[in-house]
C-alpha positions as CSV (number, residue, x, y, z in Angstrom):
1,L,0.2,-0.1,-0.4
2,E,0.9,3.6,-0.5
3,S,1.7,6.0,2.2
4,N,-0.1,9.1,-0.8
5,M,-3.5,6.9,-0.9
6,S,-6.8,8.8,0.1
7,F,-8.8,6.8,2.6
8,R,-11.3,5.3,-0.2
9,E,-8.5,3.6,-2.1
10,L,-7.0,2.1,1.0
11,C,-10.3,0.5,2.0
12,A,-10.6,-0.3,-1.3
13,A,-7.2,-2.4,-1.8
14,T,-8.3,-3.4,2.0
15,D,-11.3,-5.2,0.9
16,Q,-9.7,-7.2,-2.1
17,D,-6.9,-7.8,0.3
18,V,-9.5,-9.9,2.4
19,L,-10.8,-10.9,-1.1
20,D,-7.6,-12.5,-2.5
21,A,-6.8,-14.1,1.3
22,C,-10.7,-15.2,2.5
23,G,-13.0,-15.0,-1.1
24,D,-14.3,-17.9,-3.2
25,E,-14.7,-17.7,-7.0
26,A,-19.1,-17.1,-7.7
27,L,-20.7,-16.8,-10.8
28,L,-23.4,-14.3,-10.1
29,D,-25.7,-13.4,-13.2
30,G,-23.0,-15.7,-15.5
31,R,-20.0,-12.4,-14.3
32,S,-17.7,-14.3,-11.9
33,V,-16.7,-12.0,-8.8
34,Q,-15.5,-12.7,-5.7
35,I,-17.0,-13.7,-2.6
36,L,-17.1,-14.9,1.0
37,F,-20.0,-17.4,1.6
38,A,-21.7,-17.9,4.7
39,E,-24.0,-20.8,5.4
40,P,-26.4,-20.9,9.0
41,W,-26.2,-24.6,9.2
42,I,-22.1,-24.4,9.2
43,E,-23.5,-22.9,12.7
44,P,-20.7,-19.7,12.7
45,R,-19.9,-18.7,15.7
46,V,-17.9,-15.3,16.9
47,G,-16.1,-15.6,20.5
48,T,-19.2,-17.4,22.8
49,L,-21.9,-15.7,20.7
50,R,-24.2,-17.5,18.0
51,T,-24.6,-15.1,15.1
52,D,-27.8,-14.0,13.0
53,I,-27.3,-16.2,10.4
54,T,-30.6,-17.0,9.2
55,Q,-30.0,-18.2,5.2
56,P,-27.1,-18.4,3.1
57,M,-25.6,-15.7,2.8
58,A,-23.0,-13.8,0.2
59,Y,-20.7,-10.6,0.7
60,F,-19.3,-8.4,-1.8
61,P,-17.8,-5.2,-1.9
62,V,-20.3,-2.6,-3.3
63,S,-18.1,-1.3,-6.1
64,S,-18.2,-5.2,-7.8
65,L,-21.5,-5.7,-7.4
66,S,-23.3,-2.7,-9.8
67,S,-25.6,-5.3,-11.2
68,A,-27.1,-7.7,-8.6
69,A,-30.8,-6.9,-7.4
70,Q,-33.2,-9.1,-6.3
71,G,-34.0,-12.0,-8.9
72,S,-30.3,-12.9,-9.2
73,I,-28.8,-15.7,-9.7
74,L,-25.6,-16.1,-7.8
75,V,-24.0,-20.0,-8.8
76,F,-21.6,-20.9,-6.2
77,S,-19.9,-24.3,-5.1
78,G,-22.1,-25.7,-7.8
79,R,-25.4,-25.1,-6.6
80,E,-27.6,-22.3,-7.7
81,Y,-29.7,-19.5,-5.1
82,D,-32.0,-17.2,-6.3
83,V,-31.2,-13.2,-4.7
84,V,-34.1,-12.1,-2.9
85,G,-32.3,-9.9,-0.3
86,V,-29.7,-7.2,-1.3
87,E,-28.3,-5.7,2.0
88,P,-26.1,-3.0,2.5
89,D,-24.0,-2.9,5.6
90,G,-23.0,0.7,5.8
91,T,-19.3,0.0,5.5
92,G,-18.7,-0.8,1.9
93,W,-19.9,-4.0,1.8
94,V,-23.7,-5.8,0.6
95,G,-24.9,-9.1,1.8
96,L,-26.8,-10.9,-0.7
97,A,-29.5,-13.2,0.6
98,L,-30.0,-16.0,-0.8
99,R,-32.2,-19.4,-1.4
100,E,-31.3,-22.6,-2.8
101,R,-33.1,-23.0,-6.2
């Protein structure tokens, strides 16, 4: 990272670093995207508290999701999902609520 980067540029670079290290490839309406995927049946835990995940979710930086909308189709790990909700989190990321087809 360069020392003369703006805060916005630094955040975008950090988002990309997170996706490079932890992300998975998926197809959103036929376009390749990197996502962070979460499923409720994996029983995710943060510390000793359960998370509030109640359905499959895919997370992306907002900048990479210009076409994501309710009704879009996400293909991940050989399974197809309908996007049933788009949930921006206010940090520059958006969660896609998914329903398996």
